[in-house]
N, C-alpha and C positions, 0 to 999 in steps of 0.2 A: 712541453707546452710552450707555445710561442707567446710573444707579448700581446698579440691581438686576442688570443684565446683567454689569457689572464684578464685582460680588460673586459671581455665579455662576461666572464664569471664574476668579476668585481661588480659590474653593473647589475647583473642578475641578483647577486647577494644584497646589494643596496636596495633594489626594488623589493625583494622579499622581506628585508628588515623593515622597510617603511610600511609595507602592507601589514606586517605583524604589529608594528607600533600603532598603526591606525586602528586595527581591530581591538587592541588592548585599551586604547583611549575610549573607543566607543563602548566597549563592555563596561569599563569603569564608570562612564557616564550613566549608563542604564542601571548599574548596581547602586550608584549613589542616589540617583533620582527615585529609585524604588523605596528608599528610606525617608524621603523628604515629602512632607504633606504639601500638596499643590493648592495653595491659597489663591484667591482671585488676583491678588497683586502679582504673585509669581506666574500665574497663567498669562497675564497681560505681558509680562516681561518675556516669557517664552514665545508668545505670539509675535512680538516685535523683533525677536532675534534674527530670523532669516533676512529681513530687510536691512538690519544693521550690518550684518556680515556682507551683504551685497554692496551696500554703500561704502563700507571700509575697503572693499576690494576695488571698486570702480573709481572712487574719487582720486586716488593717486595716479591712476592711468589717465584719467581725464585731464588732470592738472599738467602732467608731463606731455600729453598729446597736443596741447595748445588748442587753437581755434577749431580745427577740423574735429577733434574729439569732443569738444564742448558742443558744437553744432550737432554732431552725431547723437550725443546723449539727449539733446533737446528734441531731436526728431524721434528718437525712441520713445521718449515720454509722451510726445504728441500723438504718435501712432497708437500707443497703449491706451491713452485716454479715448481716442477716436474709435479704434477698432477692437480693443480688448483681445489682441492676438499677439502673443509673445514672439512667435516665429516671424511674423510680418514686421513687427517692431524692430527686432534685431537685424533682420535682413535689410530693412531700409536704413537703419543707422550705420551698419557696416558698409553698405553700398555708398552712402553719402560720404563717409570718411575716405573710402577708397577712391572715389571720384575726385574729391578735393585734393588728396595727396597726388593723384595722377596728374592733376592740373597744375601742380606745383605750389600748393598752399602750404 
């Protein structure tokens, strides 16, 4: 077995290990939440969780991206409010950032 084959198997093993870890974490979440009573307060928290995860993911990217990224996010928000179309919003935001970077901003 050559070095490239070993690297391929190593990458495959890492992917499979992470897939197994992801499934274990998801199963544990389902198993734990099956035992927790869902109160109105907990339901509000669970309803807010996806937005919180998106904000926590996007904010560091925007801060590091500077002006073009900030303008791109502003355009995404404006298009979402105006058209309520996620695909169109992301397309216009990414297009704006790409054009600004191509122009040297």
